[in-house]
PLY file of the C-alpha trace (Angstrom):
ply
format ascii 1.0
element vertex 282
property float x
property float y
property float z
element edge 281
property int vertex1
property int vertex2
end_header
-96.43 75.08 -37.24
-92.65 76.67 -37.69
-92.84 80.09 -38.51
-91.87 81.73 -42.06
-88.21 83.04 -40.56
-87.85 79.60 -39.35
-88.30 77.83 -42.91
-86.18 80.23 -44.55
-83.55 79.79 -42.09
-83.87 76.15 -42.93
-84.13 76.26 -46.53
-80.74 78.91 -46.57
-79.01 75.97 -44.26
-80.16 73.05 -46.78
-78.96 75.27 -49.53
-75.22 75.82 -47.85
-75.31 71.62 -47.33
-76.29 71.58 -51.39
-73.07 73.42 -52.17
-70.74 71.69 -50.05
-72.04 68.15 -51.42
-71.83 69.46 -55.04
-68.23 70.47 -54.46
-67.19 67.08 -53.09
-68.65 65.52 -56.01
-66.64 67.79 -58.44
-63.29 66.76 -56.11
-64.21 62.99 -56.22
-64.82 63.33 -59.99
-61.44 64.74 -60.99
-59.77 62.40 -58.21
-61.33 59.26 -59.60
-60.07 59.94 -63.15
-56.70 59.85 -61.59
-57.24 56.32 -59.82
-58.82 54.70 -62.72
-55.66 55.67 -64.82
-53.62 54.29 -62.07
-55.98 50.68 -61.43
-55.88 50.56 -65.54
-52.16 50.73 -65.12
-51.33 47.95 -62.65
-54.04 45.25 -64.19
-51.65 44.69 -67.24
-48.62 44.46 -65.19
-50.34 42.26 -62.35
-51.55 39.71 -64.89
-48.34 39.43 -67.01
-46.35 38.95 -63.84
-48.62 36.02 -63.13
-48.24 34.70 -66.47
-44.13 34.64 -65.62
-44.63 32.76 -62.73
-47.19 30.32 -64.51
-44.34 29.44 -66.97
-41.66 29.33 -64.24
-43.74 27.17 -61.78
-44.20 24.43 -64.77
-39.94 23.14 -63.37
-39.25 21.85 -59.79
-39.30 25.33 -57.99
-40.33 25.88 -54.30
-40.68 28.70 -52.22
-41.68 29.33 -48.83
-44.47 31.04 -50.01
-45.74 27.97 -51.15
-45.89 26.01 -48.57
-49.41 24.61 -47.56
-50.84 24.36 -44.06
-54.09 23.56 -42.57
-55.52 27.07 -41.64
-55.76 27.50 -37.62
-54.02 30.73 -37.96
-55.16 33.90 -40.42
-54.04 37.09 -40.95
-56.82 39.31 -42.77
-55.69 42.50 -44.75
-58.52 44.63 -44.85
-58.56 47.68 -47.38
-61.06 50.46 -46.10
-61.11 53.89 -46.29
-59.69 56.74 -44.38
-62.44 58.90 -44.46
-66.67 58.68 -44.65
-69.31 60.38 -46.55
-68.81 57.51 -49.52
-72.19 55.64 -48.88
-71.70 51.77 -48.35
-68.05 51.75 -49.14
-66.94 50.86 -45.69
-69.81 49.49 -44.13
-69.69 46.56 -47.10
-66.13 46.12 -46.25
-66.97 45.89 -42.37
-69.66 43.65 -42.86
-67.78 41.20 -45.01
-64.92 41.23 -42.79
-67.39 40.21 -39.78
-69.26 37.54 -42.26
-65.40 35.76 -42.42
-64.87 35.87 -38.97
-68.18 34.20 -38.17
-67.25 31.35 -41.15
-64.19 31.13 -39.03
-65.29 31.40 -35.95
-62.75 28.61 -34.80
-59.33 29.52 -36.10
-57.03 32.30 -34.45
-57.71 35.52 -36.60
-55.29 38.40 -36.73
-56.08 41.85 -38.63
-53.53 43.83 -41.11
-55.49 47.23 -41.77
-54.93 49.20 -44.45
-57.37 52.20 -43.97
-58.87 54.67 -40.70
-62.27 53.27 -40.74
-61.49 49.60 -40.54
-59.14 50.01 -37.99
-61.40 52.15 -35.40
-64.11 49.88 -35.99
-62.14 46.55 -34.68
-59.97 48.09 -32.49
-62.86 48.62 -29.94
-63.81 45.29 -30.53
-60.35 44.05 -28.85
-58.93 42.00 -31.72
-55.67 41.10 -32.73
-53.98 43.76 -34.86
-51.01 42.57 -36.54
-50.04 45.98 -38.31
-52.04 49.00 -39.63
-51.72 51.62 -42.43
-53.66 54.77 -41.94
-53.91 58.06 -43.93
-51.79 56.66 -46.77
-54.28 56.78 -49.38
-54.07 60.85 -49.92
-50.29 60.05 -51.19
-50.24 56.44 -52.23
-47.08 54.79 -53.44
-45.25 51.59 -54.32
-43.57 52.32 -50.80
-46.57 51.51 -48.79
-47.90 48.09 -50.67
-43.69 47.12 -50.02
-43.90 48.27 -46.37
-47.05 46.39 -45.73
-46.02 43.11 -48.07
-42.68 42.84 -46.23
-44.32 42.50 -42.69
-46.79 39.71 -44.55
-44.37 37.73 -45.97
-42.03 37.57 -43.43
-45.17 36.50 -41.13
-46.12 34.14 -43.41
-42.52 32.69 -44.26
-41.89 31.99 -40.36
-44.77 30.15 -40.07
-46.52 32.68 -37.75
-49.69 32.40 -39.93
-50.95 29.58 -42.10
-52.95 31.92 -44.88
-53.33 35.12 -45.67
-56.61 36.86 -47.25
-57.14 40.57 -48.38
-60.83 42.23 -48.15
-61.23 45.12 -50.46
-63.47 46.73 -53.29
-63.13 46.37 -56.38
-63.48 48.65 -59.20
-65.85 48.05 -62.09
-66.78 51.65 -62.89
-67.57 54.64 -61.16
-71.28 53.67 -60.13
-70.03 49.77 -59.35
-67.99 48.15 -56.82
-67.43 44.41 -56.41
-66.69 43.15 -52.96
-63.66 40.82 -52.98
-62.59 38.37 -50.09
-59.57 36.92 -52.16
-56.31 34.38 -50.43
-53.17 35.68 -50.93
-50.92 33.33 -49.58
-50.38 30.09 -49.72
-50.04 30.78 -53.83
-50.72 27.35 -55.13
-48.92 26.35 -58.38
-51.99 24.85 -59.41
-53.71 28.68 -58.97
-50.28 29.97 -61.13
-50.82 27.30 -63.85
-54.33 28.07 -64.88
-52.65 31.48 -66.24
-51.32 30.14 -69.43
-48.39 31.86 -71.23
-48.34 32.63 -74.68
-44.61 33.29 -75.01
-41.69 31.16 -74.63
-39.10 32.50 -72.42
-35.57 31.88 -72.31
-34.11 32.79 -68.99
-30.40 33.45 -68.38
-30.35 32.62 -64.47
-31.94 29.59 -63.33
-35.70 29.13 -63.17
-35.20 28.58 -59.33
-33.35 31.82 -58.80
-36.08 33.92 -60.77
-38.95 32.55 -58.79
-37.46 33.46 -55.54
-37.14 36.96 -56.75
-40.49 37.77 -58.71
-42.64 35.70 -55.90
-41.96 38.33 -53.38
-42.69 40.83 -56.01
-45.70 39.09 -57.00
-47.38 39.81 -53.80
-46.26 43.33 -53.71
-47.70 43.72 -57.10
-51.53 42.27 -55.95
-51.63 44.32 -52.21
-50.65 47.56 -54.32
-53.41 46.56 -57.05
-55.87 46.06 -54.07
-54.82 49.03 -52.70
-55.53 51.19 -55.83
-58.88 49.31 -56.56
-59.77 50.55 -52.95
-58.90 54.06 -53.70
-60.94 54.13 -57.07
-63.96 52.29 -56.01
-64.13 54.50 -52.57
-63.88 58.00 -55.23
-66.51 56.52 -57.30
-68.72 55.63 -54.10
-68.15 59.20 -52.52
-69.04 60.88 -55.89
-72.49 58.64 -56.00
-73.32 59.33 -52.68
-72.73 63.31 -53.06
-74.62 62.99 -56.32
-77.77 61.62 -54.57
-77.58 64.02 -51.71
-77.09 67.14 -53.61
-80.42 65.94 -55.61
-82.07 64.89 -52.33
-80.90 68.81 -50.88
-82.92 70.16 -54.15
-86.12 67.80 -53.41
-86.19 68.95 -49.85
-85.61 72.99 -51.14
-88.43 72.67 -53.50
-90.81 71.28 -50.37
-89.29 73.69 -48.21
-90.21 76.36 -50.49
-93.90 75.08 -51.34
-94.68 74.88 -47.88
-92.88 78.82 -47.15
-95.30 79.71 -49.92
-98.37 78.28 -48.13
-97.68 79.53 -45.00
-96.90 83.25 -46.34
-100.00 82.98 -48.09
-101.92 81.92 -45.24
-100.52 84.62 -43.16
-101.19 87.17 -45.73
-105.29 85.71 -46.37
-105.74 85.84 -42.68
-104.15 89.68 -42.71
-106.77 90.65 -45.57
-109.51 88.62 -43.36
-108.52 90.89 -40.45
-109.11 94.37 -42.25
-111.76 93.32 -43.92
-113.64 92.18 -40.58
-112.65 95.52 -38.85
-113.62 97.77 -41.81
-117.07 95.36 -41.39
-116.91 96.76 -37.94
-116.46 100.13 -38.57
0 1
1 2
2 3
3 4
4 5
5 6
6 7
7 8
8 9
9 10
10 11
11 12
12 13
13 14
14 15
15 16
16 17
17 18
18 19
19 20
20 21
21 22
22 23
23 24
24 25
25 26
26 27
27 28
28 29
29 30
30 31
31 32
32 33
33 34
34 35
35 36
36 37
37 38
38 39
39 40
40 41
41 42
42 43
43 44
44 45
45 46
46 47
47 48
48 49
49 50
50 51
51 52
52 53
53 54
54 55
55 56
56 57
57 58
58 59
59 60
60 61
61 62
62 63
63 64
64 65
65 66
66 67
67 68
68 69
69 70
70 71
71 72
72 73
73 74
74 75
75 76
76 77
77 78
78 79
79 80
80 81
81 82
82 83
83 84
84 85
85 86
86 87
87 88
88 89
89 90
90 91
91 92
92 93
93 94
94 95
95 96
96 97
97 98
98 99
99 100
100 101
101 102
102 103
103 104
104 105
105 106
106 107
107 108
108 109
109 110
110 111
111 112
112 113
113 114
114 115
115 116
116 117
117 118
118 119
119 120
120 121
121 122
122 123
123 124
124 125
125 126
126 127
127 128
128 129
129 130
130 131
131 132
132 133
133 134
134 135
135 136
136 137
137 138
138 139
139 140
140 141
141 142
142 143
143 144
144 145
145 146
146 147
147 148
148 149
149 150
150 151
151 152
152 153
153 154
154 155
155 156
156 157
157 158
158 159
159 160
160 161
161 162
162 163
163 164
164 165
165 166
166 167
167 168
168 169
169 170
170 171
171 172
172 173
173 174
174 175
175 176
176 177
177 178
178 179
179 180
180 181
181 182
182 183
183 184
184 185
185 186
186 187
187 188
188 189
189 190
190 191
191 192
192 193
193 194
194 195
195 196
196 197
197 198
198 199
199 200
200 201
201 202
202 203
203 204
204 205
205 206
206 207
207 208
208 209
209 210
210 211
211 212
212 213
213 214
214 215
215 216
216 217
217 218
218 219
219 220
220 221
221 222
222 223
223 224
224 225
225 226
226 227
227 228
228 229
229 230
230 231
231 232
232 233
233 234
234 235
235 236
236 237
237 238
238 239
239 240
240 241
241 242
242 243
243 244
244 245
245 246
246 247
247 248
248 249
249 250
250 251
251 252
252 253
253 254
254 255
255 256
256 257
257 258
258 259
259 260
260 261
261 262
262 263
263 264
264 265
265 266
266 267
267 268
268 269
269 270
270 271
271 272
272 273
273 274
274 275
275 276
276 277
277 278
278 279
279 280
280 281
């Protein structure tokens, strides 16, 4: 049975941990508000760009990113976090990626990692790494998405890969994230035409020229939006995980305090019995 001093030391240690988890929850809550604003600002831009492309695709347009080939060589963009302590956020991404690999076991699969956790996990498993971007989420900007998309577009246009998928956590709320496995390339005209345009656009340049410039930009926006969604989801998951850890620490402190009081009471009772027994012996 632990001594009274051991219990007090453990209570002090748990209290220090509780202060740390509470501080991490506060920091994640502050970062979540900013990340959520960026996500909500990026979504309408991506939707509107998709509507413009849908309107342009009504004509006779062509582009290498629209080329459909049998999916023999696949590139997966895996968006994870750079740090842990965020519950099942990274675990869900890794599990979904492994399930995707099993479902496409007969294909050649390469990886493009955005986030340190997924990169470190799969690097130990001898997979083909096409590109990686780690430690970018602390100061994420559009340049990171552009750099990643340029490599993806170049590889797909040169027929190095037949399809490109992206796996990330989509932000729903502070306590809910949705795991998304989405095909990024090739873009199908049928998918674009599912987004009807409500505006009758008048184009100065030929539609093909505008389409050639907007389609790579659309890929950039989709990758950038996935990165923003992942950041907001990570902060939400970390905030929820740290809140649970703080409450669990409080319950542990209460249980250990009760145990400490019992040990102290037993010690006092034993001392009283010894005094009474000694007095009775005299």
